MIPAPA-192606 format. One record per residue (C-alpha): residue in three letters; x, y, z; residue number from 1. Coordinates in Angstrom, 2 decimals, decimal comma, always signed. Layout:
N
type:east:north:up:seq
ALA:X:Y:Z:NUM
...
This chain:
360
type:east:north:up:seq
MET:-24,59:-4,11:+15,30:1
SER:-23,21:-2,27:+17,69:2
LEU:-19,67:-1,74:+18,81:3
GLU:-20,19:-3,43:+22,46:4
THR:-21,81:-6,48:+20,71:5
THR:-19,15:-6,54:+18,33:6
ILE:-16,13:-6,10:+21,24:7
ASN:-18,34:-9,36:+23,41:8
ARG:-18,58:-11,48:+20,23:9
ILE:-14,72:-11,01:+19,51:10
LYS:-13,92:-11,77:+23,40:11
ASP:-16,40:-14,75:+23,55:12
ARG:-14,51:-16,05:+19,97:13
TYR:-11,04:-15,68:+21,47:14
GLU:-12,08:-17,56:+24,76:15
LEU:-13,35:-20,34:+22,54:16
LEU:-10,43:-20,36:+20,18:17
LYS:-8,19:-20,65:+23,44:18
LYS:-10,06:-23,33:+24,89:19
GLN:-10,13:-25,42:+21,77:20
MET:-6,20:-24,77:+21,23:21
LEU:-5,68:-26,55:+24,78:22
GLU:-7,53:-29,53:+23,43:23
LYS:-5,94:-32,44:+21,72:24
ILE:-6,40:-31,54:+17,84:25
GLU:-4,96:-34,39:+15,73:26
ASP:-5,53:-32,68:+12,56:27
SER:-2,36:-30,72:+12,10:28
GLU:-4,34:-28,30:+9,22:29
SER:-7,13:-27,65:+11,58:30
PHE:-4,85:-26,49:+14,29:31
ILE:-2,80:-24,22:+11,84:32
LYS:-6,07:-22,62:+11,04:33
LEU:-7,36:-22,35:+14,64:34
SER:-3,67:-20,96:+15,39:35
LYS:-3,75:-18,00:+12,64:36
GLU:-7,16:-17,03:+14,05:37
PHE:-6,04:-16,82:+17,64:38
ALA:-3,44:-14,91:+16,73:39
ASN:-5,22:-12,47:+14,75:40
LEU:-7,61:-11,98:+17,65:41
GLU:-4,85:-10,95:+20,11:42
ASP:-4,59:-7,72:+18,69:43
PHE:-8,06:-7,20:+18,92:44
VAL:-7,83:-8,31:+22,78:45
GLY:-5,11:-6,37:+23,96:46
VAL:-6,96:-3,21:+22,51:47
ILE:-10,10:-4,57:+24,10:48
GLY:-8,49:-4,78:+27,13:49
LYS:-7,07:-1,44:+27,41:50
TYR:-10,34:-0,02:+26,39:51
ARG:-12,46:-1,93:+29,10:52
GLN:-9,87:-0,59:+31,76:53
ALA:-10,31:+3,16:+30,81:54
GLN:-13,98:+2,76:+30,90:55
ARG:-13,70:+1,22:+34,29:56
GLU:-11,52:+4,15:+35,70:57
LEU:-13,88:+6,83:+34,11:58
SER:-16,97:+5,47:+35,65:59
GLU:-15,10:+5,29:+39,04:60
LEU:-13,84:+8,64:+38,84:61
GLY:-17,28:+9,87:+37,86:62
LYS:-18,80:+8,10:+40,94:63
ALA:-16,45:+9,82:+42,84:64
ILE:-17,09:+13,37:+41,49:65
ASP:-21,08:+12,98:+41,98:66
ASP:-20,33:+11,76:+45,97:67
SER:-21,00:+14,93:+48,02:68
SER:-18,53:+13,75:+50,29:69
THR:-15,53:+14,29:+47,82:70
GLU:-12,90:+16,79:+48,65:71
ALA:-12,80:+19,91:+46,31:72
ASP:-9,15:+19,10:+45,47:73
PHE:-9,54:+15,56:+44,69:74
ARG:-12,77:+16,68:+42,41:75
GLU:-10,52:+19,02:+40,52:76
LEU:-7,96:+16,47:+39,72:77
ALA:-10,57:+13,87:+38,93:78
ALA:-12,28:+16,12:+36,23:79
ALA:-8,81:+16,70:+34,64:80
GLU:-8,25:+12,91:+34,53:81
ILE:-11,65:+12,33:+33,18:82
GLU:-11,07:+14,47:+30,18:83
LYS:-7,82:+12,49:+29,61:84
LEU:-9,57:+9,34:+29,66:85
LYS:-12,49:+10,41:+27,58:86
MET:-9,65:+11,14:+24,82:87
LEU:-8,02:+7,83:+25,60:88
ILE:-11,10:+5,83:+24,69:89
SER:-11,90:+7,63:+21,83:90
GLN:-8,60:+6,83:+20,53:91
LEU:-8,95:+3,22:+21,61:92
GLU:-12,30:+3,07:+20,08:93
LYS:-10,62:+4,12:+16,57:94
GLU:-8,20:+1,62:+17,07:95
ILE:-10,86:-1,04:+17,47:96
LYS:-12,64:+0,06:+14,28:97
VAL:-9,70:-0,10:+12,38:98
LEU:-9,16:-3,66:+13,22:99
LEU:-12,31:-4,44:+12,41:100
ILE:-11,88:-3,34:+8,82:101
PRO:-11,70:-6,53:+6,48:102
ARG:-8,39:-6,97:+5,87:103
ASP:-7,25:-6,58:+2,09:104
ILE:-5,27:-10,04:+1,70:105
SER:-2,58:-8,56:-0,23:106
ASP:-1,40:-6,21:+2,36:107
GLU:+1,29:-8,41:+3,31:108
LYS:+2,53:-9,19:+0,10:109
ASN:+5,67:-7,86:-1,48:110
ALA:+5,17:-5,47:-4,73:111
ILE:+6,12:-4,45:-8,10:112
ILE:+6,21:-1,39:-9,40:113
GLU:+6,23:+0,26:-12,81:114
ILE:+7,07:+3,51:-14,01:115
ARG:+6,62:+4,88:-17,17:116
ALA:+7,33:+8,15:-18,59:117
GLY:+4,28:+9,95:-19,56:118
THR:+3,69:+13,41:-21,01:119
GLY:+6,68:+16,03:-21,68:120
GLY:+9,20:+14,59:-23,78:121
ASP:+12,47:+14,30:-22,10:122
GLU:+11,31:+16,14:-18,80:123
ALA:+9,05:+12,87:-18,54:124
GLY:+11,53:+10,81:-18,42:125
LEU:+14,06:+12,50:-16,23:126
PHE:+11,02:+12,54:-13,57:127
ALA:+10,30:+8,92:-14,31:128
ALA:+13,82:+8,50:-13,02:129
ASP:+13,56:+10,83:-10,10:130
LEU:+10,18:+8,83:-9,19:131
PHE:+12,04:+5,43:-9,45:132
ARG:+14,97:+6,50:-7,27:133
MET:+12,55:+7,81:-4,98:134
TYR:+10,81:+4,40:-4,35:135
GLN:+14,35:+3,10:-4,02:136
LYS:+15,31:+5,47:-1,17:137
TYR:+11,97:+4,65:+0,56:138
ALA:+12,59:+1,06:+0,55:139
GLU:+15,85:+1,92:+2,05:140
PHE:+14,28:+3,94:+4,56:141
HIS:+11,89:+0,77:+5,68:142
GLY:+14,79:-1,40:+5,30:143
TRP:+13,05:-3,52:+2,26:144
ARG:+14,80:-5,46:-0,43:145
PHE:+14,64:-3,48:-3,69:146
GLU:+15,78:-5,37:-6,99:147
ILE:+15,80:-3,88:-10,15:148
MET:+13,19:-5,98:-12,80:149
TYR:+14,01:-4,09:-15,71:150
CYS:+15,15:-0,65:-16,82:151
GLN:+14,68:+0,97:-20,46:152
GLU:+16,61:+4,11:-20,71:153
SER:+16,30:+6,79:-23,27:154
GLY:+19,21:+8,81:-22,27:155
ILE:+20,58:+11,86:-20,07:156
GLY:+19,87:+10,03:-17,11:157
SER:+16,07:+9,63:-18,16:158
LEU:+13,58:+6,45:-18,28:159
LYS:+11,22:+5,38:-20,84:160
GLU:+9,97:+2,58:-18,41:161
ALA:+11,18:+0,48:-15,15:162
ALA:+10,24:-1,95:-13,10:163
ALA:+11,28:-3,39:-9,41:164
SER:+10,35:-5,65:-7,09:165
ILE:+10,17:-4,53:-3,41:166
SER:+10,26:-7,25:-0,76:167
GLY:+9,68:-6,77:+2,76:168
LYS:+6,92:-6,49:+5,90:169
GLY:+3,60:-5,23:+4,59:170
VAL:+5,28:-3,63:+1,47:171
PHE:+1,98:-3,56:-0,74:172
SER:-0,07:-2,26:+2,36:173
TYR:+2,25:+0,95:+2,43:174
LEU:+2,48:+1,48:-1,83:175
LYS:-1,03:+0,43:-2,80:176
PHE:-1,77:+3,90:-2,95:177
GLU:+0,93:+4,99:-5,23:178
SER:-0,78:+3,64:-8,66:179
GLY:-1,57:+6,81:-10,90:180
VAL:-0,47:+9,77:-12,90:181
HIS:+2,49:+11,53:-10,88:182
ARG:+3,00:+15,38:-12,38:183
VAL:+5,97:+17,26:-11,80:184
GLN:+6,33:+21,34:-12,35:185
ARG:+9,69:+22,67:-13,14:186
VAL:+12,14:+24,13:-15,21:187
PRO:+14,01:+21,63:-17,46:188
VAL:+17,77:+21,58:-17,32:189
THR:+17,40:+22,01:-21,46:190
GLU:+14,95:+25,03:-20,89:191
SER:+16,95:+28,31:-21,51:192
SER:+14,41:+30,73:-20,81:193
GLY:+13,69:+29,56:-17,60:194
ARG:+9,89:+28,44:-18,37:195
ILE:+8,08:+26,12:-16,11:196
HIS:+7,27:+22,94:-17,91:197
THR:+4,58:+20,19:-16,48:198
SER:+5,56:+16,68:-17,47:199
THR:+4,03:+13,34:-15,97:200
ALA:+5,06:+9,72:-15,19:201
THR:+2,74:+6,73:-14,51:202
VAL:+2,98:+4,67:-11,51:203
ALA:+1,32:+1,14:-11,01:204
VAL:+2,07:-0,71:-7,95:205
LEU:+1,09:-4,65:-8,14:206
PRO:+1,15:-7,35:-5,14:207
GLU:+3,43:-9,85:-6,14:208
ALA:+1,81:-13,10:-6,89:209
GLU:+2,61:-16,56:-6,22:210
GLU:+1,78:-19,55:-8,22:211
VAL:-0,51:-20,74:-5,55:212
ASP:-2,28:-17,00:-5,85:213
ILE:-3,03:-17,46:-9,51:214
ARG:-2,72:-20,31:-12,09:215
ILE:-2,10:-19,43:-15,50:216
ASP:-2,62:-21,72:-18,48:217
GLU:+0,15:-22,44:-20,56:218
THR:-2,45:-22,67:-23,37:219
GLU:-3,54:-19,12:-23,09:220
LEU:+0,09:-17,85:-23,60:221
LYS:+1,79:-16,62:-26,72:222
ILE:+5,51:-16,73:-25,85:223
ASP:+7,77:-14,91:-28,48:224
VAL:+11,69:-14,59:-28,45:225
MET:+13,81:-12,15:-30,01:226
ARG:+17,15:-10,56:-29,82:227
ALA:+17,52:-7,70:-27,34:228
SER:+17,66:-4,40:-27,96:229
GLY:+19,23:-1,06:-26,59:230
ALA:+21,59:-0,92:-23,91:231
GLY:+22,70:-4,25:-22,35:232
GLY:+26,52:-5,14:-23,58:233
GLN:+27,82:-7,45:-26,38:234
HIS:+25,33:-10,04:-26,34:235
VAL:+22,44:-7,72:-27,49:236
ASN:+21,05:-8,62:-31,04:237
LYS:+23,42:-11,59:-31,27:238
THR:+21,15:-13,92:-29,13:239
GLU:+17,54:-14,43:-29,02:240
SER:+17,40:-13,92:-25,09:241
ALA:+14,80:-11,59:-25,08:242
VAL:+11,09:-12,79:-23,96:243
ARG:+7,67:-11,25:-25,10:244
ILE:+4,72:-13,25:-23,22:245
THR:+1,07:-12,41:-24,56:246
HIS:-1,89:-13,49:-22,41:247
ILE:-4,71:-14,00:-24,95:248
PRO:-7,89:-13,76:-22,84:249
THR:-6,66:-9,94:-21,35:250
GLY:-4,22:-9,05:-24,02:251
ILE:-1,70:-8,40:-21,50:252
VAL:+1,92:-8,14:-22,95:253
VAL:+4,98:-8,40:-20,93:254
VAL:+8,56:-7,78:-22,45:255
GLN:+11,75:-8,98:-20,44:256
GLN:+15,29:-8,58:-22,00:257
ASP:+17,40:-7,30:-19,12:258
GLU:+18,84:-10,54:-18,22:259
ARG:+21,41:-12,26:-20,91:260
SER:+19,69:-15,66:-20,12:261
GLN:+16,10:-16,56:-22,05:262
HIS:+15,56:-18,58:-19,08:263
MET:+15,78:-16,25:-16,75:264
ASN:+13,91:-13,56:-18,83:265
ARG:+10,88:-16,05:-19,11:266
LEU:+10,95:-16,20:-15,28:267
LYS:+10,95:-12,51:-14,71:268
ALA:+8,39:-11,85:-17,40:269
MET:+5,93:-14,84:-15,73:270
LYS:+6,49:-13,15:-12,22:271
ILE:+5,37:-9,87:-13,85:272
LEU:+2,42:-11,35:-15,99:273
ARG:+0,83:-13,28:-12,78:274
SER:+1,06:-10,09:-10,49:275
ARG:-1,03:-8,15:-13,35:276
LEU:-3,32:-11,01:-13,76:277
TYR:-3,71:-10,95:-9,75:278
GLU:-3,89:-7,29:-9,87:279
LEU:-6,84:-7,27:-12,21:280
GLU:-8,88:-9,66:-10,19:281
ARG:-8,38:-7,74:-6,99:282
GLN:-9,65:-4,50:-8,58:283
LYS:-12,58:-6,11:-9,53:284
LEU:-13,25:-7,45:-5,85:285
HIS:-12,20:-4,16:-4,73:286
ALA:-14,44:-2,26:-7,05:287
GLU:-17,57:-4,65:-6,06:288
ARG:-17,02:-4,07:-2,32:289
ALA:-16,66:-0,07:-2,80:290
ASP:-19,77:+0,46:-4,58:291
ASN:-21,03:+2,54:-1,53:292
ARG:-17,78:+4,33:-0,64:293
ARG:-17,88:+8,03:-1,18:294
LEU:-14,35:+8,25:-2,38:295
GLN:-11,82:+5,40:-3,62:296
ILE:-8,45:+6,61:-3,19:297
GLY:-6,92:+3,23:-4,08:298
SER:-8,37:+2,85:-7,58:299
GLY:-4,89:+1,78:-8,79:300
ASP:-6,12:+3,66:-12,44:301
ARG:-3,20:+4,78:-14,18:302
SER:-5,09:+7,70:-15,88:303
GLU:-6,04:+9,09:-12,36:304
ARG:-4,06:+12,46:-11,33:305
VAL:-2,76:+11,77:-7,75:306
ARG:+0,19:+14,07:-7,08:307
THR:+2,09:+17,23:-8,02:308
TYR:+5,63:+17,89:-7,44:309
ASN:+6,08:+21,71:-7,83:310
TYR:+9,69:+22,21:-7,76:311
PRO:+9,77:+26,53:-7,69:312
GLN:+7,71:+26,29:-4,74:313
GLY:+9,25:+23,08:-2,93:314
ARG:+5,75:+21,68:-2,42:315
VAL:+4,25:+18,03:-2,85:316
SER:+0,33:+18,21:-3,24:317
ASP:-1,59:+14,76:-2,99:318
HIS:-5,00:+15,76:-4,64:319
ARG:-6,96:+12,81:-3,35:320
ILE:-6,83:+13,89:+0,23:321
CYS:-5,97:+17,89:-0,26:322
LEU:-2,61:+17,28:+1,69:323
THR:-0,03:+19,72:+0,37:324
LEU:+3,59:+19,51:+2,22:325
TYR:+6,35:+21,92:+1,53:326
LYS:+9,23:+19,10:+2,09:327
LEU:+9,84:+18,37:-1,83:328
PRO:+13,46:+17,64:-1,04:329
GLN:+12,88:+15,29:+1,90:330
ILE:+10,38:+13,62:-0,03:331
MET:+12,15:+12,79:-2,74:332
GLN:+14,76:+11,56:-0,65:333
GLY:+12,70:+8,98:+0,43:334
GLU:+12,16:+9,57:+4,09:335
GLY:+9,57:+12,46:+3,37:336
LEU:+7,40:+10,32:+1,63:337
ASP:+6,80:+8,26:+4,68:338
GLU:+4,04:+11,36:+5,78:339
ILE:+2,26:+11,39:+2,74:340
ILE:+1,50:+7,55:+2,68:341
ARG:+0,62:+7,27:+6,20:342
ALA:-2,02:+10,08:+5,71:343
LEU:-3,34:+8,23:+2,71:344
ILE:-3,67:+4,97:+4,64:345
GLU:-5,26:+6,87:+7,89:346
PHE:-7,63:+8,68:+5,13:347
ASP:-8,75:+4,81:+3,77:348
GLN:-9,17:+3,96:+7,29:349
GLU:-11,73:+6,65:+8,21:350
GLU:-13,51:+6,18:+4,97:351
GLN:-13,86:+2,57:+5,57:352
ILE:-15,05:+3,21:+9,23:353
ALA:-17,68:+5,85:+8,31:354
ASN:-19,06:+3,55:+5,50:355
PHE:-19,10:+0,73:+8,19:356
HIS:-21,36:+3,27:+10,19:357
GLU:-23,57:+4,15:+7,62:358
GLU:-24,42:+0,33:+6,89:359
ASP:-25,18:-0,21:+10,70:360
């Protein structure tokens, strides 16, 4: 289907919805459904309007240049304007194609981010802590809420594993490409010879699922309570406040012990379990839809090496899109991370647009 045909169909659908919404609709559920579709199409129609206007202006200037009576000075101005319009039309055409990409229904959800120390001993734990702070600062940069769900420290300021719930507009759409293995190259503070070490940490980003998104059969759960271990105050090892939930069909295990009450730990554990199960289903669907994709940057595979942070050279390299930035301090402070994430989003959009073109 050509872009022009698609544009005409969108405009026709928009006009039909506008007409239907002016009519009396007694069924509130139908009205809400129509309203949502109408609101979604407004973005399309706004860009289409600019696209059509630019096309008309380009056509008129072309006719003026072709007219033998047009003065030379005007021809020169018109030629410069034509080049600007061609660039604008190309940009608007891309915007329309991006809007045509099927939306990931999870994009507007909040996210749960889980970070675990990988290979590299204490240095891996320190790097995991650095990544956790980086995402916390990135959340602050966007004005999102960052709530720590659990945090298992392993001494000297390092983390064995940690998780946080990040809430805000479109959080998952920004963070979904962060999943995978992150690698650091630097001289550890404990290294006396100045030798550079390589360590890793894994990041998993899950869309935060609600009960309406995925229902869990309680009979498929094994729930154990135990005494909390590690740092946590006087209540540790005195009350059975820690909760371990095992989802029997998938084997997914969630342990939560940061809260003082068993009830709160169970609520948090169920929240994480629900999100992990939702992400499992989302990835299955994503894989089915992406069979023909040339490259997947959002596979979410924890074993996939996605990025290297090289401290001696002050650079960060994202291996999926061959992007290297010599802005390591700014990236670790959160704000600089936005440049990488936006490049990943744009790359994914271009891949999907190219895939649609191939299918046409």
